[in-house]
N, C-alpha and C positions, 0 to 999 in steps of 0.2 A: 626502422620503418614502423608505420602504424599498422594496427591489426587489420584494417580494411584493405590496405594495399597488399599485405601479405596474403590475405584470403583471396583477393582478386587474382593475384599472380599464381597462386596455387591452382585455382580453377582453370585459368588459361593454360597453364602447363599440362594439367590433367586432360583437358579437351584436345590439345595438340597431340599428346601422346596417344590418346584414344583414336584420333583420326589417322595417325600414322600406322598404328597397329591394324586398323580396319583396311587401310589402303594396301598394306603389304599382304594381308591375308587374302584379299580378293585378287591381287595380282598373281600370287602363286597358285591360285586355284585354276586360273585360266591358262590353257595351253593351246594356242592357236597356231595352225600351220596351213599352208596352201598345198593343194594337190590337184592333179589333173582331173578333168570332169569324168573321164572313164574310170579312174580309180574311185572317185566318189560314188559313181553308179554301182560299182562292185560292192561297196559298203552298204548301199541301199538294198541291193539284191540279197545280201546276207542278213539283212535285218539289223545291222549294227548302228544305224542312224536313228537317234532319238527324236530329233526335230529338224526341220528345214525352214529357212527363211529366204525368200526370193525378193530382191530389191533391184529393179531394173535388170542389168546384166549380171549382177552379183548373186551368187547362191552360197549361203552359209548353212552349215549343219553341225549338229553336235553328236559326236560318237559316244 
């Protein structure tokens, strides 16, 4: 193989590996679960909820 093709292949592999590592790291950091609204309100009352997003009928929060 010529050196240009080797260099291009190296950078493509490096980018793919970088994207995979980033994807796995962001996937493992998120832990989503569903809970009843009353349980969510208990967390709010205890001050355990960091932020809340309301979109239509969906309420999401971060503990």
